N, C-alpha and C positions, 0 to 999 in steps of 0.2 A: 249821321248815318253813313257808313262806309259804302263806296261803290267800287271797291277794288274787286278784281276778278276772284271768283270762287271756284272750287274744285267741282266741275260738272260731274265727274265720275262718282265722287262721294255723294252728291245730291241724288244722282240717278240710283245708286245702290240703296240709299235710304228710302226712296220712293218705292223701289222694288220690294224692300222689306215690308212696307205697308201693304202693298198689293199681295204679297205672299203670306201676310198675316204672321210675320216673324219679328216685327220691330220690338226693341227693348226700351225700357225707361231711359237708359243712358242715350240711346240713339234718338229718342224723342227730344231730349234736351239739346242734342247736337243739331237736329233739324231746326228747332226753334231758333237757335243761334244763327244759323245760316240765313233763314228767312228774315230775321230781324235786321240783318246787315246788308242784304243784297236785293235790290228791286228786280234784277234779272232772274234771281233765284225764285222770287215769289211768283213772277210771271210764268216761269217754266213749271213751277210746282202746280199753279192753278190749271195750266193747260193740261198737264199730265193727269191730274186728278179728275178734271172734267172728262178727259178722254176715257177714263176707266169707270165713269159713272158715279163716283162717290159724292161729288158735290150735288148733283141733281137729286140723288136719292135721299141724302141725309142732312144736308146743310141747313135747311129751313127750320126743322124741329130742334136741332141742336143749337142753332143761333138764338132761338127764343129762350132756351134753357140757359144759355150763356149770359144773356142780357138780364135774366132774372137771378143770376148768381146761384143757380141750382145745379145739382149733380146731373150730368148728361144721362140720357136713357136711350136704350136701343128702341127700334120701332116696336118691339114686343113689350116695352115698359120695364125692361130689366135695367137697373142702375149700373152705370160704369163705376168700377171699384178703384180704390187706391189713388195713385198719383195723377189720374187723368181728369180730375175735377176741373171744369172750365170756369176759372175765375175771371172777373172783369179786368184785373190788373195784368193779365197775361200780355207779354210784349207784343204778340202778334194779333191781338184782338181786333186791330184795325182792318185786318183781312179775315174777319171771323169765320167766313164760310170755309176758307181753307183750313183754318185751325180746327173747326168743328168736324170736318171730314176726316182729319187725321185721328182725332180722339175717338170717333165712333168706330173707325176701322180697327183700332187697337182691340177693343173689347168684343166687337162682333166676331173678329177672327178667333179669339180664344173660345168664345161660346160655341161657334159653329163647329170647331174641331171636336169639342166634347159631344155635341149632338151627333156628329158623324160617326163617332166611335160607339156611343152607348145608346143612341136613340132608336126607337121603334119606327114603324111606318109613318106615324103621324109626325114624329120629330123630324124624320127625313123630309117630309113635305115642308116643314117649317124652316129647315136649315137653309134652303136655297133661296136666292134672291128672286129668281124668276125662271119660268120655262123658256126654252129657246123659242124665239119669235120667228115663225116661218117667213114673215115679211122681210126679215133681215137677209134672207137668202132666197130671193125670188126665183132664181133659175134652178136651184137644187133643193129638194125637199127631203127632210129626214124620213127614213122608213117609219111607217106607223107602228112597227113592232118595237120601237125604242122611244124613250123620252130622256131628255137631257135637261139638267138644271145647273145653275152656277152657284157654288157655295161661296164664292167671292167673285170678283170680276175677272173672268178668264179671257185670254186672247185666243179665240178658236174660230174655226170655219167648218162648214159642211162641204166636203169634197165630193162625195157621192152619197146616195141615200143610205148606205151602210158604212161610210167612211168619214171619220171626223178628224180634223187636224187641230191639235192643241199645242200652241207655242208658249203659253205661260198661264199660270193660275191653276184652278182646280174645278173639276166638273163632277156632278153626281149623275150617274147613268143607270138606267134600269130598263129591263125588257117589259113590255106591256102585256098583261094577261089577256088572253082571248085572241091575240093576233098570231098569225103564222110565224113560227120561229125563223129567225135569220141571224147570221153571224155579223157582229159589229166589230169594226176595226178602228182603233183610235191611234193616230200617228203622233208621236212626240219626237223631238230631236234626239232623244236618248234611246228610244225603242218603241215598238208597236205593241198595243194591247188588243187582244182578241177575246170576245166573249159571246156567249149565246145563252139565253134564258137565265140571266143573272142580274145582280145589282151591285154596283161598286163605285168607289171614288177614285178618280185618277187625277194626278197633279204633276205639273212640270215646273221646276223652280231652279234658281241659281243660288248656290250656297258657297261660302268661302272655302278655299282649299285648306288654309291654315287654321289651326284650332282657335287662334286668337281673333279670327274674323277679319284679318287684314290680307291684302295681296289679291292675287287672281281668283276668279270665281270658277266653279265647275257646275255642270248641269246635273240635275237629279230628277229622275222620273219615279213616281211612287204610285202604287195601286193598293188600296185597302178594299178587300173583298167583303161585302156585306152579306151576300148569299150566292150560291152557285159556284161555278168554276171560272176563273179568269187566267189568261196566259199573258206574260210579258216577255217579249222576244227582241233581241237585237243581233248584230253580226257575231257576237261572242257566245251566244247561248240562249237558253229558254228556261223560265221558271213558271210553274203553274201553282196557283193558290186557291184554297177553298175558303169557306166562311171564317171571318175574323183573322185572316192571314194578311200580312203586309209584304208586298213585293217591291223591290227597288233596284235601280241601276243608275250608274253615272253615265252610261253610254260607252265608257272605256273598258267595261268588263261585263261578264255575263250577269243577267238578272239573278237575284237571290231571294229566298224567303228569309226575311230579316230576323225573325225570332229564332228560327232554326239555326241560321248562320251564327247568330250571337251565342246560342247555346253551345255550338260546336267549338267556337273560338274560346269560350270560357272553359270548356272541358279540357282543352289542350293546355291552357294556361294553368289550370288547377293541377293537372297531371304533372307538369314540369315542376311546379312548386312543391307538391307532395313528394315527388321523386327526390328532390333536393333534401327535404326534411326527413325522409325515410330511406336513406341510402342503404342498399343491401337488403331491403324488405319487399315483400309482396305488397301490391297496392290494389285496392278495390273501392270505388266510390260511385255515387250517382250524381253527375253534374246537373242532370235535369231536376232532381229533387232540390238540390242546393240552390239552383237558380230560381226556382219557384219561391222558396222561402225568403230569399234575399230580395226578390222583386216585390213581394208583399210588404217587406220592411221598407223598401225604397219608396213606396207610396207616401210614407210619412216623412221622408228625408227632405231637407232643404239645403240650398246653398252648396258649399264645398262638400258637405257630407253626401248630398245627392249626386253631385258631379262625380265624385270618386266611385260611388257605388255603380253608377251607370257605366263608367269606364272599365271597372273591374269585370262587370257582367258583359262587357264587349258590345254594348248597345251602339249601333252605327249612327252616322250623321243623319240618316233618314228618320231617326227617332228623336232628334232634338226638337224641343218644343218651341224655343224662341231664340234664334240666333246661335252663335257658337261660343260667346263669352259666358262666364259663370253667372247663371240666372238663379233667382230664388227657387224656381221649379224648372230645371234645365231640360228635363226629358218628358216625352209624351208617354208617360207610364200607362195610360189607358190603352195605348196600342199594344204594349207588351202584355198587359193583363189579358186582353182579348185573345192574343195568340196563344199564350200559355194556358188560358182557361179552356180553349177549344181542344188543345192537345191533351190536357188533363182529362177532359170528359171522354175523349176518344180512347185514351189508354187505361184509365183507372176504372175497370169494370167492376171492382169490388163494391161500388156504391149501389148497384142494382142487382138484386138477388137473381132475377131471371137472366140477366146478361152474364152474371158470374157463372151460372150453371151452363150456359152455352159456350163460354169462352174456352178456347183450347189451351189457355195458359192462365197462371195466376200472377197478377201484378198489383201490388198495393203500394201507393205513394202516400206516406203519412207525413204531413207537415202542418205546423200550427204555431201560433204566437200566444204566449201567456203574459199578461200584464198585471201589475199590482192593482188590487181592486180600489184602493184609495186614490189612485192617480187619475187625473181628469183627461182621459183619452178622448180625442175628437171623434164625434159620431160619424162624420163624413168619411174619415179614414176607415173606421170600423165597417161602415156600410159598403165602401168600395171593395175592401178585401173580402167581405162576406159574399157580395154579389159575384165577384170574379172567381172565387175559389171555394167550392163547397166544403173543403176541409180546412179552410184558412181563417176560421173565426178567431177573433181575439178573445181568449178566455181570461176572465178576471178572477184572480186568486189572491190568497193572503200570504204574501211573502214576508211581510213585516213581522208577524207574530207566530207564523207556523210554516216556515219555509221548508223544513224537512218533510212535513206531511204533503206539501204541494209538490215536492220533488217526486215522491212516490206516486202521486196521482198522475203526474205527467208521464212517468215511466210506464204506468199501467195503460194509459191511453195509447202510447206508442206500441206496446206489446199487443194490445187488442187490434190495432190497425195492421199488424204484420203477422197475424196468425201465430203469435207468441214466439216468433223467430228472433225478434229484436227485443232484448230485455235490458233493463238498467241503462238506458241511453244516457241519463244524467247521473254521473258518478257522485260520490260523496264530495261535499264542499264545492259543488258546481253552482249552487245557489245559496243566497244568504239573506239576512234581514234587509240588506241594502239593494237587493235585486229589484229592478223595476220592469225588466223585459227579458224574456228568454226565447230564443229562436231555436227550435229543434226540428230535425227532419230524419226520417228513416224510410228505407225502401226494401221491399221483399218481392222477389221474382222467382217463379218456378214455371218452367215450360218443358214440354217433351220435344225431343228432336223430331223433325219430320221423318227422317230415316234414322231410327235408333241403332245403337251399337249392340251387337250380340255378346252377352256376357261370357259365353264360352270361349271367345277369342281374346279376352282380356288376360294379359300376362304381366308379370313383374319384369321391368326393363330398367336400364340405366338412364337417368336424367343427368345431363352434363351441366354443371354449374358454371357461373361466370369465371371462377378461378381455376377451372379445369377439373375439379373434383367431380365425383358422381355419387348419386343416391339412387336406391331402388324404389320405383314407384309403379303402381298398376297402370298400364297403358291400355286404353280401349282401342279397338281396331275396326275399321270398315274398309275393306279392300277396294270397293267400287261404289262409293256413295253417290247416288244420283242427285240431280237438281242442286248441285253446289256451284257457287260462283267463285272462280279462281283467277288469279293473275300473278305473274312473277315480274319483278322489277329490278332494275340495275341499282348500283350504289347511289346514283344520282336521283333515283325516283322515277326514271323513265320506264315505260312499259316494255317488257321483254316479249318478243314474238314466240310464244310457246307453240310448238308444232301440234297440229291435229293428229298427225300420224307420224310414225317413225319407221325407218328401214333397218333391215338387218345390218349389224356392224356399225351403225351410226354412233359416233362418240357422244357421251353424256353432255359435253359442252354445248351441243346443239339443242338440248332439251331444257336446260336451266341456265339462268345467268351465273356469273362467276361467284366465288365464295363471298364477295363483298355485297352481293345483292340480297334480296329478301322476297318473301312471298306473302300474298294476302288471300284469304279464303273466307267466304261467308257461308255459314251453315244455317239453313232455315229451321225455325221451330214450327211445330204443328200449327197450321192456320196460315202460314206464310206472311204473317203480319210483323213478326219480330225475327231477327236473325243475329247470330253471333259472328262478328268479324275477327279473324285471327291474323295477326301480323307477326311473322317470325323471321329473324335474320338467318342467313345461310350458315354463318359461323356461330358457335356457341358463345363466343365473347363479343358478338356483333351488336348487342342490344344498345350499348351506349351510343354508337354511331346512328342507329335507327332512331333513337329518342331525339337526337340533335336534328335529324332531318324532318321530324314530325311537325306538321302544322295543320291547321284546320282546312285550308284550301287544298293542300297536298293530299290530305286524307280523303276529302270529297272527290278529288280527281282519281285517286287509286280505286276507290269503291265504284265509281262510275265506269271504270275501265275493266271491271271484272267480267269474265265470260262464263256462262253456264256450261258445265261439263261434268263428267264423272271424275272423281278424285279419290285416291286412296288416303284415308285420314287416320292418324294415330294421335290420340289425345290422352292426357293423364286424367285419372279420376282423383278428385280432391275436394275438400271442404275448406272454407275460410270465412272468418268473421272479422271485419275491420271496424274500428271506431276512431273518430278524430274530433278533437276540439280545434275548430278552424279559425280561431281568432288570429293567431300568429300567421297562419297561411294567408288569410285574406288581407291582413295588414301588410304583409310582404308584397302582395300583388298590387297594393295601392289604395286600400280603403280603410286606412288606420283611423281616420276621423270618426268613423262609426262606433269605435270601441273606446273612444276618449270621453271623459265626462264633459268636455266642451263640444261634443257632437251636436249637430242641429237636426233633431227630429221634431221640430216644432209643429210640423204638419200632423203629428199624432195627437197633439194636445189641444184641448179646447181653450186654453189660456195663451197659446203661442209661446210658452216658455221653452227654454233650451236646457233643461236639466235631465233629459232622458238620453240614454245610450244603450247599446247592445252589450249585455254582460256575458253572453256566451253563444256560440254557434256549434252545436253538437250534431255529428252525423255518424250513422252506422249503416253498414250494408252487409247482407248475408249472401254468401256464394256457395253453391253446392253443385258439383259436376259429377254425373254418373252416366251409366249406359242409356238410361231412359231420357235424360235431358238435363235441363236447368242451365246455369250460366257457365261462363269461362272455359277456356282452352285455346290452344294455338300451337302451330309448329310448322317447320319446313325441313325437307330432307331431299337428297339426291338419290335416285334409284335407277338401276339399269335392268334390262331383261336379257335372258340368255337365248339359247337355240330352241329348236322345235317349233318355230313359228313360220308363217309365210314371209315373203320378202318385205311386206309392210303391214302394219296393223295400227288400230287407233291407239293413240298415246294417252295413258292415264297417269297424270302427275301424282306424286306422293308428297304428303306433308307429315312429318314426324314431330310431335311435341316433346322432343327430348332435349330441349334447351330453353333458356329464358325467352319469353315472348310477351307481346302485348295482346290485349283483347278488348273488345267493346261489344255491348248489346245495344242494338238500335232498332227503332221503329222503321221498318222498310218503307212504309207509305210516306212518311214525312221526312225521314232522314235524321230524326231526333236521336241523339245519343243518350241512352238511359243509364248505362253503366260503362265505366272505363277502368282499366287496371292493367297490371302486369303480374306475371308469375315468374319469380326468380327461383323458387323451390316449391314444388307441389306439397 
């Protein structure tokens, strides 16, 4: 047995992975190797595990199972699966207590995470190891309005009766019914969590900076909201989350809503790729609908296929399930399902007739999976998708002998979901007798402007194209639209200080940025829940530079800097219907494995076979802009005012949609981008 020096940093990181419930099979093997060769490593390991309570809680029962050659079981009687069977011949059986602690930690971690995401009240009671023991903090008692449980062994302390310090691990925290309400603050090295009348999970961990899991580590604070409202704050900013939302921060940047942020980043990536593939054309698509459908599919993906899908969907490190190297199931898809499911329930009012009648707008998100009926789909996959997405049921159809009829059935389903606005989503030859899975999604939106345009002011005007030519289009006008959020920006994306008032004789240069800048305006729809953001360059040929500047963080920053004021708005009236087969688009973004016959969707099958792949991803969006409302429109222009005024007066900036522009429809409450596109020619 070698007694040469071992890498203490490596051992510490492996132990941290155990405590953080992130250790992988490969890392288990490496830990076994270190412990087999180094007595000092074994001594350090036992001391560390004893410190965190694993040996005392779990070693005895697991040691008995090990000696009997049986599968290890959790304290609830659930067997440990796969490669963690405790065999007598294991190299480190001589210190069986330590080995047993490692094995039980592996599976307890995976199971507890699942309970934290999907469990009800009773499961949340079961998921914790123990309540906070007041005797451990004799001088400071936790407020009776709160209870804390450990979902693993957390390093924490009670600082004040309503202040908790968490240095590592995860806690389950809930307010106590019947007690007077109080605000609880949880301090972590990456940010502070504040909550009142709520229930949530908060964790602080160290994760590798590099994707391959080597090199320096970074801090990561995560909050998963089970009910109520929770806020995560640090020096860089604040994020507030509701039920089923995941908040996260590394401490070096502002906290974010992970699902919404991922959707925004995916939206921009999709826009860039579609713009490349559709040069010179208008664009319109729903990144939200596409991400829902792909996330449903990702539930059954494994290995490289799953890794690629998560990366293309821009899932962050906070959503990694176990480490950073390629795992069989690399992502915490249950977290994504929860976030998207909550958003979908909030947005898709078409599912409830009474809500539909009360809603100030129409929004139908149609997405579904269709599978060959003779194929053995995994019931767990089907149930997960069904539970998370009311419209996401896997529909079993007969592609083998009647694929044309099934295509018509699918198209009719889509038409029904979109008030007959989206027809023939699946074109001829899009399915065949070899089709095993079809992924389709369609979105229909219709909303009235909060302040509509008056049709009598609509006139035919020139719209300048990118090549300098012009076309006549009907331009709607509102010379003083209230409750609009507006901002002008320089060519670098910095906010321009738009004046509140202007003085007689003041040059226009003081009112707008130079010709290389751009403007952003958000026009609210009736109900103030949805808004259309218009982004227009000051130059008719400036769209290309604007597209190069566009990214999700910059977009979020621009929208957050908009100021509510009156704006003179000029928008074109137009209709558009777009449809895309997204296989090449998504492949170019990096998820080509999903469309290859060698794809790994073994999580969808009851046999674990790898003969399933996505045969098509079809998306259609309908856009209609008029004086009453609906989607799309944008513009910017420079205007001046003449005489006959006092020395100074309120400045009303103007935006003219008389040049190519970008637009997006978003949910104002969550920041979710529902539609994104550009208008090159109305």
